[in-house]
N, C-alpha and C positions, 0 to 999 in steps of 0.2 A: 452631387456630390455635393449633401452642403459642407457648411467649412466642422460643423460637431460629428459627421460622418467619418467624415477623415481622418481629428480626432481619435478619434475610435479604428479606426480601422489600421492606425500606427502607432498604441500605444501599447505596449509589453501586458500593460496593469491588465488592460482589455483585454487581451485576446487571448491572454495565455488562464485567464478566472473563463471566459467561456468556451476552452478549450477542456482545463478540470472540472465544469460542470456534462458537459457532453460528454468526457470518454465514461465518469462517474457514474451518470444515467447507461452506460453502453455496458459496465462494468459490474452494475449491480443484478443488471440481467443478466449478464453472461453468471452471476453467483446464486442465481435464487434460487437453488434448488439445493445448493451446502448450506443454505440456510444463513450464513452468511455474510458478515458486507466485506469487503473485500481486503483493508484491512487487517480486520480479523484475520482473514482468512493468511497475509503476506507472514502476521503476528506464528500461528499452530504455524507458521511450514517454515522457518525460522528454530523456533523452540523443539518443530522434530526434527532441521535440521545437527538445531548444538544446543540440543540440553543444559539447562546451567548460563543459561547465560543472563544476564542481573534486567534490573530495567532501562538502566540505563545503557544497558549496551542495546537490547531492544532499541530503545526509546536512537540513540543514535544510529541503527539497521534503518527504523518508515522515518524515519526527518520528524515524528514527533516531539511534542517539551514531552519533559520528565511528570508531569502532573494528568495528562492524556493517556500518555500509558499506564501507569499506576490505573486509572478507570478501562480500559481497557483489558488488563491481564484481573485484576477484576471480575470484567465480568465472561473475561473468561476461565479462572477458578472454579464462577458460580453454573459456569451453564457443566461442567466438568471437562472443559479443553486438556488447562495446564494444571498441575502444581506449583505451593512454594514452596520454598526447603530453606531453612534459615544456617547460613555459614559462617559462623561467627556472626560479621554487624552485618554480609549482607546476602539481601535477599533471594535468592536463584530461580529460577522459573523448570516447569519440569512439565516435559509432556505428552499426559495420562492417555489409555489404549485407547478414547476415543479421540482424541486429536491426532494417531495414527492410524487411525480408521478412515477417518475423513480425510488425509492427508491425498489419494486417489485423484479425491474425484473433485479435488484442492486445484489439481494439476490440470484436472479438464478442464473445469472452468477458465484459470488460467491460456488454456488453446482458445476459448474458442471466442474470450478475449481477443486474440491477440490478434483469431484468425474474421474477427466483425472489424478489426478496426484495419487488417490489412489490407482484405475484399474491397473499402472506403477506401484507401491515399494509394496502395496501393504497396507490395512486401519492402520495395526498396525504403519508399517514401515516410513507408512505416517506423522498421529500422534507423534512418538517417535522425528524424524529429525525434522519436525518443533519447535517443544516441546526443543531441546539439543543444533538448533538455538538458537532461541529466548532466550534463557539463556544463550550460546556463546556471543551473541550477549550483554547483561547486563551488562553481565563479564568484557567486552574489551569500552562498553559507558560508563563504572563509574569511568575507570579512566583516560580514554582519557578528 
């Protein structure tokens, strides 16, 4: 094994990004039938579950920058999944019937993604890896 290969194998940055690219491809395949990117689907699920969330709250849940969430919301409004309502100085996001109607398809896609990576990693390893990645991200995010 080369010196560079050892660096890559032992580099969290490289490993995390490689995993993110691979799991993104799997997720996009699982969500193909919904015609939604996985992040948009998660935003719809959150709005369906918590009507009236603000963009700031959605940003926090999805770990995305506020400006990114504004663009996400713009696209979801354009596609008819959510609507914005002004509440004093705050804009709240509400699901439309279209968002509620696609909820079961979104849940089916998440289940398919879970089953796909569980077949590869094993159910227990997939759950443990997810838990550890989430905890590591929280620690890093709290310090950033």
